[in-house]
N, CA, C, O and CB atoms as a CASP TS submission, in Angstrom:
PFRMAT TS
TARGET T0000
AUTHOR 0000-0000-0000
METHOD Language model
MODEL 1
PARENT N/A
ATOM      1  N   MET     1       0.861  -1.263   0.128  1.00  0.00           N
ATOM      2  CA  MET     1       0.145   0.386  -0.008  1.00  0.00           C
ATOM      3  C   MET     1       0.876   1.191  -0.153  1.00  0.00           C
ATOM      4  O   MET     1       1.750   1.178   0.714  1.00  0.00           O
ATOM      5  CB  MET     1      -0.581   1.005   1.031  1.00  0.00           C
ATOM      6  N   PRO     2       0.978   2.017  -0.932  1.00  0.00           N
ATOM      7  CA  PRO     2       1.567   3.096  -0.877  1.00  0.00           C
ATOM      8  C   PRO     2       1.206   4.155   0.034  1.00  0.00           C
ATOM      9  O   PRO     2       0.057   4.338   0.438  1.00  0.00           O
ATOM     10  CB  PRO     2       1.558   3.460  -1.928  1.00  0.00           C
ATOM     11  N   ASP     3       2.407   4.981   0.409  1.00  0.00           N
ATOM     12  CA  ASP     3       2.216   5.953   1.166  1.00  0.00           C
ATOM     13  C   ASP     3       1.375   7.233   0.838  1.00  0.00           C
ATOM     14  O   ASP     3       1.333   7.659  -0.316  1.00  0.00           O
ATOM     15  CB  ASP     3       3.314   6.222   1.440  1.00  0.00           C
ATOM     16  N   PRO     4       0.628   7.911   1.983  1.00  0.00           N
ATOM     17  CA  PRO     4      -0.012   9.188   1.279  1.00  0.00           C
ATOM     18  C   PRO     4       0.597  10.232   1.132  1.00  0.00           C
ATOM     19  O   PRO     4       1.627  10.231   1.806  1.00  0.00           O
ATOM     20  CB  PRO     4      -1.024   9.654   1.801  1.00  0.00           C
ATOM     21  N   PRO     5       0.419  11.288   0.463  1.00  0.00           N
ATOM     22  CA  PRO     5       1.058  12.251  -0.163  1.00  0.00           C
ATOM     23  C   PRO     5       1.612  13.259   1.086  1.00  0.00           C
ATOM     24  O   PRO     5       0.805  13.488   1.986  1.00  0.00           O
ATOM     25  CB  PRO     5       0.054  12.920  -1.258  1.00  0.00           C
ATOM     26  N   SER     6       2.698  13.750   1.154  1.00  0.00           N
ATOM     27  CA  SER     6       3.142  14.560   2.022  1.00  0.00           C
ATOM     28  C   SER     6       2.974  16.184   1.802  1.00  0.00           C
ATOM     29  O   SER     6       2.970  16.776   0.723  1.00  0.00           O
ATOM     30  CB  SER     6       4.411  14.170   2.135  1.00  0.00           C
ATOM     31  N   PRO     7       2.873  16.582   2.752  1.00  0.00           N
ATOM     32  CA  PRO     7       2.488  18.197   2.470  1.00  0.00           C
ATOM     33  C   PRO     7       4.028  18.679   2.081  1.00  0.00           C
ATOM     34  O   PRO     7       5.134  18.190   2.310  1.00  0.00           O
ATOM     35  CB  PRO     7       1.724  19.194   4.077  1.00  0.00           C
ATOM     36  N   GLU     8       3.602  19.806   1.422  1.00  0.00           N
ATOM     37  CA  GLU     8       4.971  20.458   0.698  1.00  0.00           C
ATOM     38  C   GLU     8       5.667  21.235   2.092  1.00  0.00           C
ATOM     39  O   GLU     8       5.182  21.657   3.141  1.00  0.00           O
ATOM     40  CB  GLU     8       4.516  21.815  -0.823  1.00  0.00           C
ATOM     41  N   GLY     9       7.051  21.188   1.527  1.00  0.00           N
ATOM     42  CA  GLY     9       8.432  21.388   2.125  1.00  0.00           C
ATOM     43  C   GLY     9       8.773  20.255   3.393  1.00  0.00           C
ATOM     44  O   GLY     9       9.662  20.465   4.218  1.00  0.00           O
ATOM     45  N   ALA    10       7.966  19.111   3.396  1.00  0.00           N
ATOM     46  CA  ALA    10       8.426  17.890   4.378  1.00  0.00           C
ATOM     47  C   ALA    10       9.596  17.270   3.728  1.00  0.00           C
ATOM     48  O   ALA    10      10.294  16.625   4.510  1.00  0.00           O
ATOM     49  CB  ALA    10       7.237  16.688   4.621  1.00  0.00           C
ATOM     50  N   GLY    11      10.072  17.300   2.263  1.00  0.00           N
ATOM     51  CA  GLY    11      11.085  16.478   1.945  1.00  0.00           C
ATOM     52  C   GLY    11      12.183  16.133   2.732  1.00  0.00           C
ATOM     53  O   GLY    11      12.612  14.989   2.580  1.00  0.00           O
ATOM     54  N   SER    12      12.757  16.890   3.570  1.00  0.00           N
ATOM     55  CA  SER    12      13.788  16.451   4.242  1.00  0.00           C
ATOM     56  C   SER    12      13.396  15.423   5.444  1.00  0.00           C
ATOM     57  O   SER    12      14.051  14.534   5.988  1.00  0.00           O
ATOM     58  CB  SER    12      14.489  17.633   4.693  1.00  0.00           C
ATOM     59  N   ARG    13      12.089  15.887   5.639  1.00  0.00           N
ATOM     60  CA  ARG    13      11.709  14.996   7.041  1.00  0.00           C
ATOM     61  C   ARG    13      11.386  13.625   6.265  1.00  0.00           C
ATOM     62  O   ARG    13      11.674  12.581   6.850  1.00  0.00           O
ATOM     63  CB  ARG    13      10.145  15.667   8.121  1.00  0.00           C
ATOM     64  N   ASP    14      10.863  13.565   5.112  1.00  0.00           N
ATOM     65  CA  ASP    14      10.467  11.996   4.231  1.00  0.00           C
ATOM     66  C   ASP    14      11.493  11.398   4.509  1.00  0.00           C
ATOM     67  O   ASP    14      11.450  10.246   4.940  1.00  0.00           O
ATOM     68  CB  ASP    14      10.248  11.891   2.503  1.00  0.00           C
ATOM     69  N   LEU    15      12.834  12.175   4.286  1.00  0.00           N
ATOM     70  CA  LEU    15      14.105  11.320   4.098  1.00  0.00           C
ATOM     71  C   LEU    15      14.229  10.341   5.341  1.00  0.00           C
ATOM     72  O   LEU    15      14.277   9.120   5.492  1.00  0.00           O
ATOM     73  CB  LEU    15      15.487  12.300   3.984  1.00  0.00           C
ATOM     74  N   VAL    16      14.256  11.452   6.153  1.00  0.00           N
ATOM     75  CA  VAL    16      14.141  10.698   7.535  1.00  0.00           C
ATOM     76  C   VAL    16      13.279   9.735   7.830  1.00  0.00           C
ATOM     77  O   VAL    16      13.722   8.663   8.243  1.00  0.00           O
ATOM     78  CB  VAL    16      13.895  11.466   8.475  1.00  0.00           C
ATOM     79  N   VAL    17      11.942   9.924   7.681  1.00  0.00           N
ATOM     80  CA  VAL    17      11.063   9.206   7.946  1.00  0.00           C
ATOM     81  C   VAL    17      11.306   7.541   7.071  1.00  0.00           C
ATOM     82  O   VAL    17      11.023   6.434   7.528  1.00  0.00           O
ATOM     83  CB  VAL    17       9.808  10.108   7.615  1.00  0.00           C
ATOM     84  N   GLU    18      11.881   7.851   5.783  1.00  0.00           N
ATOM     85  CA  GLU    18      12.109   6.620   4.946  1.00  0.00           C
ATOM     86  C   GLU    18      13.289   5.492   5.397  1.00  0.00           C
ATOM     87  O   GLU    18      13.377   4.271   5.262  1.00  0.00           O
ATOM     88  CB  GLU    18      12.474   7.166   3.529  1.00  0.00           C
ATOM     89  N   ALA    19      14.184   6.572   6.028  1.00  0.00           N
ATOM     90  CA  ALA    19      15.242   6.004   6.439  1.00  0.00           C
ATOM     91  C   ALA    19      14.921   5.191   7.800  1.00  0.00           C
ATOM     92  O   ALA    19      15.665   4.255   8.094  1.00  0.00           O
ATOM     93  CB  ALA    19      16.271   7.037   6.544  1.00  0.00           C
ATOM     94  N   TYR    20      14.108   5.441   8.425  1.00  0.00           N
ATOM     95  CA  TYR    20      13.769   4.799   9.667  1.00  0.00           C
ATOM     96  C   TYR    20      12.717   3.503   9.327  1.00  0.00           C
ATOM     97  O   TYR    20      12.544   2.606  10.151  1.00  0.00           O
ATOM     98  CB  TYR    20      13.081   5.964  10.694  1.00  0.00           C
ATOM     99  N   LYS    21      12.086   3.525   8.096  1.00  0.00           N
ATOM    100  CA  LYS    21      11.009   2.750   7.711  1.00  0.00           C
ATOM    101  C   LYS    21      11.705   1.309   7.478  1.00  0.00           C
ATOM    102  O   LYS    21      11.151   0.242   7.742  1.00  0.00           O
ATOM    103  CB  LYS    21      10.238   3.391   6.401  1.00  0.00           C
ATOM    104  N   LYS    22      13.090   1.455   6.907  1.00  0.00           N
ATOM    105  CA  LYS    22      14.073   0.522   6.781  1.00  0.00           C
ATOM    106  C   LYS    22      14.162  -0.507   7.601  1.00  0.00           C
ATOM    107  O   LYS    22      14.349  -1.665   7.227  1.00  0.00           O
ATOM    108  CB  LYS    22      15.103   1.026   6.805  1.00  0.00           C
ATOM    109  N   GLY    23      14.012  -0.079   8.960  1.00  0.00           N
ATOM    110  CA  GLY    23      14.181  -1.096   9.778  1.00  0.00           C
ATOM    111  C   GLY    23      13.227  -1.400  10.611  1.00  0.00           C
ATOM    112  O   GLY    23      13.428  -1.747  11.775  1.00  0.00           O
ATOM    113  N   ILE    24      12.124  -1.295  10.078  1.00  0.00           N
ATOM    114  CA  ILE    24      10.717  -1.537  10.678  1.00  0.00           C
ATOM    115  C   ILE    24       9.879  -2.957   9.954  1.00  0.00           C
ATOM    116  O   ILE    24       9.465  -3.242   8.830  1.00  0.00           O
ATOM    117  CB  ILE    24       9.772  -0.020  10.366  1.00  0.00           C
ATOM    118  N   ASP    25       9.903  -3.473  11.002  1.00  0.00           N
ATOM    119  CA  ASP    25       8.967  -5.157  10.050  1.00  0.00           C
ATOM    120  C   ASP    25       7.507  -4.344  10.608  1.00  0.00           C
ATOM    121  O   ASP    25       7.076  -4.063  11.727  1.00  0.00           O
ATOM    122  CB  ASP    25       9.321  -7.668  11.083  1.00  0.00           C
ATOM    123  N   ARG    26       7.023  -4.140   9.228  1.00  0.00           N
ATOM    124  CA  ARG    26       5.715  -3.838   8.825  1.00  0.00           C
ATOM    125  C   ARG    26       4.708  -4.744   9.186  1.00  0.00           C
ATOM    126  O   ARG    26       3.575  -4.416   9.537  1.00  0.00           O
ATOM    127  CB  ARG    26       5.665  -3.687   7.534  1.00  0.00           C
ATOM    128  N   THR    27       5.143  -5.910   9.092  1.00  0.00           N
ATOM    129  CA  THR    27       4.124  -7.122   9.414  1.00  0.00           C
ATOM    130  C   THR    27       4.066  -7.255  10.646  1.00  0.00           C
ATOM    131  O   THR    27       2.971  -7.476  11.164  1.00  0.00           O
ATOM    132  CB  THR    27       4.423  -8.459   8.892  1.00  0.00           C
ATOM    133  N   LEU    28       5.050  -7.171  11.306  1.00  0.00           N
ATOM    134  CA  LEU    28       4.863  -7.667  13.018  1.00  0.00           C
ATOM    135  C   LEU    28       4.134  -6.155  13.292  1.00  0.00           C
ATOM    136  O   LEU    28       3.023  -6.257  13.813  1.00  0.00           O
ATOM    137  CB  LEU    28       6.739  -8.069  14.219  1.00  0.00           C
ATOM    138  N   LEU    29       4.516  -4.993  13.064  1.00  0.00           N
ATOM    139  CA  LEU    29       3.628  -3.613  13.504  1.00  0.00           C
ATOM    140  C   LEU    29       1.779  -4.225  13.060  1.00  0.00           C
ATOM    141  O   LEU    29       0.827  -4.251  13.839  1.00  0.00           O
ATOM    142  CB  LEU    29       4.324  -1.795  12.192  1.00  0.00           C
ATOM    143  N   ARG    30       1.791  -4.566  11.861  1.00  0.00           N
ATOM    144  CA  ARG    30       0.231  -4.709  11.566  1.00  0.00           C
ATOM    145  C   ARG    30      -0.206  -5.803  12.675  1.00  0.00           C
ATOM    146  O   ARG    30      -1.088  -5.411  13.439  1.00  0.00           O
ATOM    147  CB  ARG    30      -0.139  -5.283   9.842  1.00  0.00           C
ATOM    148  N   GLU    31       0.252  -7.043  12.868  1.00  0.00           N
ATOM    149  CA  GLU    31      -0.103  -8.035  13.600  1.00  0.00           C
ATOM    150  C   GLU    31      -0.531  -7.243  15.187  1.00  0.00           C
ATOM    151  O   GLU    31      -1.596  -7.297  15.803  1.00  0.00           O
ATOM    152  CB  GLU    31       1.182  -9.172  13.568  1.00  0.00           C
ATOM    153  N   CYS    32       0.762  -6.516  15.528  1.00  0.00           N
ATOM    154  CA  CYS    32       0.645  -6.025  17.078  1.00  0.00           C
ATOM    155  C   CYS    32      -0.715  -5.067  16.768  1.00  0.00           C
ATOM    156  O   CYS    32      -1.671  -5.113  17.542  1.00  0.00           O
ATOM    157  CB  CYS    32       2.269  -5.014  17.802  1.00  0.00           C
ATOM    158  N   LEU    33      -0.722  -4.447  15.917  1.00  0.00           N
ATOM    159  CA  LEU    33      -2.133  -3.309  15.982  1.00  0.00           C
ATOM    160  C   LEU    33      -3.377  -4.127  15.842  1.00  0.00           C
ATOM    161  O   LEU    33      -4.434  -3.531  16.049  1.00  0.00           O
ATOM    162  CB  LEU    33      -2.200  -2.059  14.597  1.00  0.00           C
ATOM    163  N   LYS    34      -3.428  -5.448  15.510  1.00  0.00           N
ATOM    164  CA  LYS    34      -4.688  -6.218  15.672  1.00  0.00           C
ATOM    165  C   LYS    34      -5.286  -6.630  17.013  1.00  0.00           C
ATOM    166  O   LYS    34      -6.488  -6.777  17.235  1.00  0.00           O
ATOM    167  CB  LYS    34      -4.518  -7.362  15.005  1.00  0.00           C
ATOM    168  N   LEU    35      -4.225  -6.804  17.927  1.00  0.00           N
ATOM    169  CA  LEU    35      -4.343  -7.142  19.122  1.00  0.00           C
ATOM    170  C   LEU    35      -5.343  -5.988  19.943  1.00  0.00           C
ATOM    171  O   LEU    35      -5.305  -4.830  19.529  1.00  0.00           O
ATOM    172  CB  LEU    35      -2.904  -7.318  19.632  1.00  0.00           C
ATOM    173  N   THR    36      -6.233  -6.326  21.109  1.00  0.00           N
ATOM    174  CA  THR    36      -6.697  -5.827  21.858  1.00  0.00           C
ATOM    175  C   THR    36      -5.906  -4.895  22.823  1.00  0.00           C
ATOM    176  O   THR    36      -4.747  -5.303  22.901  1.00  0.00           O
ATOM    177  CB  THR    36      -7.261  -6.654  22.244  1.00  0.00           C
ATOM    178  N   VAL    37      -6.119  -3.793  23.582  1.00  0.00           N
ATOM    179  CA  VAL    37      -5.769  -3.043  24.514  1.00  0.00           C
ATOM    180  C   VAL    37      -5.120  -4.567  25.626  1.00  0.00           C
ATOM    181  O   VAL    37      -3.952  -4.890  25.841  1.00  0.00           O
ATOM    182  CB  VAL    37      -7.236  -1.919  25.037  1.00  0.00           C
ATOM    183  N   GLU    38      -6.189  -5.103  26.045  1.00  0.00           N
ATOM    184  CA  GLU    38      -5.819  -6.149  27.041  1.00  0.00           C
ATOM    185  C   GLU    38      -4.667  -7.163  26.416  1.00  0.00           C
ATOM    186  O   GLU    38      -3.756  -7.450  27.192  1.00  0.00           O
ATOM    187  CB  GLU    38      -7.202  -6.997  27.461  1.00  0.00           C
ATOM    188  N   GLU    39      -4.633  -7.613  25.363  1.00  0.00           N
ATOM    189  CA  GLU    39      -3.753  -8.608  24.630  1.00  0.00           C
ATOM    190  C   GLU    39      -2.685  -7.825  24.480  1.00  0.00           C
ATOM    191  O   GLU    39      -1.678  -8.522  24.613  1.00  0.00           O
ATOM    192  CB  GLU    39      -4.251  -9.216  23.274  1.00  0.00           C
ATOM    193  N   ARG    40      -2.421  -6.712  24.269  1.00  0.00           N
ATOM    194  CA  ARG    40      -1.188  -5.939  24.214  1.00  0.00           C
ATOM    195  C   ARG    40      -0.587  -5.942  25.520  1.00  0.00           C
ATOM    196  O   ARG    40       0.621  -6.140  25.648  1.00  0.00           O
ATOM    197  CB  ARG    40      -1.401  -4.540  23.750  1.00  0.00           C
ATOM    198  N   ILE    41      -1.254  -5.763  26.377  1.00  0.00           N
ATOM    199  CA  ILE    41      -0.871  -5.248  27.754  1.00  0.00           C
ATOM    200  C   ILE    41      -0.654  -6.835  28.510  1.00  0.00           C
ATOM    201  O   ILE    41       0.088  -6.906  29.489  1.00  0.00           O
ATOM    202  CB  ILE    41      -2.271  -4.104  28.546  1.00  0.00           C
ATOM    203  N   GLU    42      -1.210  -7.824  28.090  1.00  0.00           N
ATOM    204  CA  GLU    42      -0.702  -9.428  28.348  1.00  0.00           C
ATOM    205  C   GLU    42       0.710  -9.647  27.751  1.00  0.00           C
ATOM    206  O   GLU    42       1.640 -10.116  28.407  1.00  0.00           O
ATOM    207  CB  GLU    42      -1.769 -10.611  27.564  1.00  0.00           C
ATOM    208  N   GLN    43       0.795  -9.268  26.445  1.00  0.00           N
ATOM    209  CA  GLN    43       1.756  -9.753  25.922  1.00  0.00           C
ATOM    210  C   GLN    43       3.121  -8.561  26.221  1.00  0.00           C
ATOM    211  O   GLN    43       4.213  -8.690  25.667  1.00  0.00           O
ATOM    212  CB  GLN    43       1.286 -10.089  24.410  1.00  0.00           C
ATOM    213  N   LEU    44       2.847  -7.602  27.041  1.00  0.00           N
ATOM    214  CA  LEU    44       4.083  -7.052  27.624  1.00  0.00           C
ATOM    215  C   LEU    44       4.547  -7.333  28.730  1.00  0.00           C
ATOM    216  O   LEU    44       5.682  -7.017  29.084  1.00  0.00           O
ATOM    217  CB  LEU    44       4.084  -5.949  27.709  1.00  0.00           C
ATOM    218  N   MET    45       3.392  -8.227  29.704  1.00  0.00           N
ATOM    219  CA  MET    45       3.653  -8.596  30.775  1.00  0.00           C
ATOM    220  C   MET    45       4.222 -10.114  30.333  1.00  0.00           C
ATOM    221  O   MET    45       5.007 -10.601  31.146  1.00  0.00           O
ATOM    222  CB  MET    45       2.451  -8.409  31.732  1.00  0.00           C
ATOM    223  N   ARG    46       4.000 -10.712  29.451  1.00  0.00           N
ATOM    224  CA  ARG    46       5.065 -11.911  29.332  1.00  0.00           C
ATOM    225  C   ARG    46       6.318 -11.769  28.867  1.00  0.00           C
ATOM    226  O   ARG    46       7.153 -12.664  28.997  1.00  0.00           O
ATOM    227  CB  ARG    46       4.658 -12.870  28.550  1.00  0.00           C
ATOM    228  N   TRP    47       6.665 -10.190  28.057  1.00  0.00           N
ATOM    229  CA  TRP    47       7.957  -9.860  27.794  1.00  0.00           C
ATOM    230  C   TRP    47       8.710  -9.422  28.993  1.00  0.00           C
ATOM    231  O   TRP    47       9.928  -9.599  29.021  1.00  0.00           O
ATOM    232  CB  TRP    47       7.985  -8.892  26.812  1.00  0.00           C
ATOM    233  N   GLN    48       8.134  -8.903  29.918  1.00  0.00           N
ATOM    234  CA  GLN    48       8.601  -8.449  30.863  1.00  0.00           C
ATOM    235  C   GLN    48       9.038  -9.754  31.974  1.00  0.00           C
ATOM    236  O   GLN    48      10.135  -9.921  32.508  1.00  0.00           O
ATOM    237  CB  GLN    48       7.616  -7.424  31.270  1.00  0.00           C
ATOM    238  N   GLN    49       7.998 -10.456  32.089  1.00  0.00           N
ATOM    239  CA  GLN    49       8.495 -11.606  32.583  1.00  0.00           C
ATOM    240  C   GLN    49       9.602 -12.522  32.192  1.00  0.00           C
ATOM    241  O   GLN    49      10.375 -12.938  33.055  1.00  0.00           O
ATOM    242  CB  GLN    49       7.653 -12.197  32.599  1.00  0.00           C
ATOM    243  N   ALA    50       9.693 -12.770  31.278  1.00  0.00           N
ATOM    244  CA  ALA    50      10.948 -13.369  30.184  1.00  0.00           C
ATOM    245  C   ALA    50      11.994 -12.505  29.910  1.00  0.00           C
ATOM    246  O   ALA    50      12.940 -13.152  29.461  1.00  0.00           O
ATOM    247  CB  ALA    50      10.448 -13.710  28.713  1.00  0.00           C
ATOM    248  N   ALA    51      12.215 -11.401  29.982  1.00  0.00           N
ATOM    249  CA  ALA    51      13.308 -10.445  30.474  1.00  0.00           C
ATOM    250  C   ALA    51      13.449 -10.624  32.003  1.00  0.00           C
ATOM    251  O   ALA    51      14.666 -10.731  32.159  1.00  0.00           O
ATOM    252  CB  ALA    51      12.950  -8.871  30.121  1.00  0.00           C
ATOM    253  N   GLN    52      12.915 -10.707  33.097  1.00  0.00           N
ATOM    254  CA  GLN    52      13.220 -10.895  34.142  1.00  0.00           C
ATOM    255  C   GLN    52      14.084 -12.117  34.377  1.00  0.00           C
ATOM    256  O   GLN    52      15.081 -12.109  35.099  1.00  0.00           O
ATOM    257  CB  GLN    52      12.208 -10.826  34.732  1.00  0.00           C
ATOM    258  N   GLU    53      13.595 -13.244  33.664  1.00  0.00           N
ATOM    259  CA  GLU    53      14.028 -14.578  34.004  1.00  0.00           C
ATOM    260  C   GLU    53      15.416 -14.590  33.193  1.00  0.00           C
ATOM    261  O   GLU    53      16.214 -15.526  33.225  1.00  0.00           O
ATOM    262  CB  GLU    53      12.891 -15.809  33.559  1.00  0.00           C
ATOM    263  N   LEU    54      15.519 -13.829  32.725  1.00  0.00           N
ATOM    264  CA  LEU    54      17.115 -13.671  31.506  1.00  0.00           C
ATOM    265  C   LEU    54      17.741 -13.124  32.685  1.00  0.00           C
ATOM    266  O   LEU    54      18.739 -13.702  33.117  1.00  0.00           O
ATOM    267  CB  LEU    54      17.186 -12.336  29.726  1.00  0.00           C
ATOM    268  N   ARG    55      17.307 -12.100  33.268  1.00  0.00           N
ATOM    269  CA  ARG    55      18.206 -11.315  34.143  1.00  0.00           C
ATOM    270  C   ARG    55      18.451 -11.897  35.561  1.00  0.00           C
ATOM    271  O   ARG    55      19.450 -11.579  36.205  1.00  0.00           O
ATOM    272  CB  ARG    55      17.638  -9.936  34.291  1.00  0.00           C
ATOM    273  N   ASP    56      17.652 -12.631  35.960  1.00  0.00           N
ATOM    274  CA  ASP    56      17.968 -13.867  36.951  1.00  0.00           C
ATOM    275  C   ASP    56      18.996 -14.966  36.672  1.00  0.00           C
ATOM    276  O   ASP    56      19.799 -15.370  37.513  1.00  0.00           O
ATOM    277  CB  ASP    56      16.757 -14.619  37.127  1.00  0.00           C
ATOM    278  N   ALA    57      18.911 -15.356  35.573  1.00  0.00           N
ATOM    279  CA  ALA    57      19.446 -16.592  34.797  1.00  0.00           C
ATOM    280  C   ALA    57      21.001 -16.072  34.664  1.00  0.00           C
ATOM    281  O   ALA    57      21.961 -16.805  34.905  1.00  0.00           O
ATOM    282  CB  ALA    57      18.578 -16.913  33.144  1.00  0.00           C
ATOM    283  N   MET    58      21.119 -14.607  34.217  1.00  0.00           N
ATOM    284  CA  MET    58      22.414 -14.016  34.333  1.00  0.00           C
ATOM    285  C   MET    58      23.216 -13.928  35.459  1.00  0.00           C
ATOM    286  O   MET    58      24.378 -14.244  35.716  1.00  0.00           O
ATOM    287  CB  MET    58      22.335 -12.933  34.000  1.00  0.00           C
ATOM    288  N   ARG    59      22.277 -13.407  36.080  1.00  0.00           N
ATOM    289  CA  ARG    59      22.592 -13.090  37.424  1.00  0.00           C
ATOM    290  C   ARG    59      23.508 -14.760  38.287  1.00  0.00           C
ATOM    291  O   ARG    59      24.697 -14.825  38.600  1.00  0.00           O
ATOM    292  CB  ARG    59      20.808 -12.565  38.196  1.00  0.00           C
ATOM    293  N   ARG    60      22.531 -15.781  38.442  1.00  0.00           N
ATOM    294  CA  ARG    60      22.907 -17.110  38.658  1.00  0.00           C
ATOM    295  C   ARG    60      24.514 -17.614  38.098  1.00  0.00           C
ATOM    296  O   ARG    60      25.387 -18.188  38.748  1.00  0.00           O
ATOM    297  CB  ARG    60      21.753 -17.918  37.950  1.00  0.00           C
ATOM    298  N   ALA    61      24.534 -17.165  36.649  1.00  0.00           N
ATOM    299  CA  ALA    61      25.719 -17.672  36.213  1.00  0.00           C
ATOM    300  C   ALA    61      26.786 -16.511  36.388  1.00  0.00           C
ATOM    301  O   ALA    61      27.844 -16.400  35.768  1.00  0.00           O
ATOM    302  CB  ALA    61      25.571 -18.196  34.754  1.00  0.00           C
ATOM    303  N   GLY    62      26.412 -15.890  37.111  1.00  0.00           N
ATOM    304  CA  GLY    62      27.540 -14.803  37.544  1.00  0.00           C
ATOM    305  C   GLY    62      28.441 -13.627  36.661  1.00  0.00           C
ATOM    306  O   GLY    62      29.579 -13.179  36.804  1.00  0.00           O
ATOM    307  N   ARG    63      27.275 -13.348  35.621  1.00  0.00           N
ATOM    308  CA  ARG    63      27.469 -12.089  34.261  1.00  0.00           C
ATOM    309  C   ARG    63      26.661 -11.092  34.822  1.00  0.00           C
ATOM    310  O   ARG    63      26.248 -10.334  33.944  1.00  0.00           O
ATOM    311  CB  ARG    63      26.814 -12.490  32.481  1.00  0.00           C
ATOM    312  N   GLY    64      26.263 -10.791  35.988  1.00  0.00           N
ATOM    313  CA  GLY    64      25.353  -9.371  35.943  1.00  0.00           C
ATOM    314  C   GLY    64      25.457  -9.115  37.595  1.00  0.00           C
ATOM    315  O   GLY    64      24.914  -8.134  38.103  1.00  0.00           O
TER
END
């Protein structure tokens, strides 16, 4: 799907936006936007739990 036209004088800003777009997985973004607010919060909580488990494992291994 093509991007909508940009306002006049936004050329340099568009270049920055395009540079950032290259590093974004739009399919992942679309999938996340399909989630309800509650599902997004649950997903965030799972990610936070996984991050805490990783920190704990690193600490037990003597790396943190």
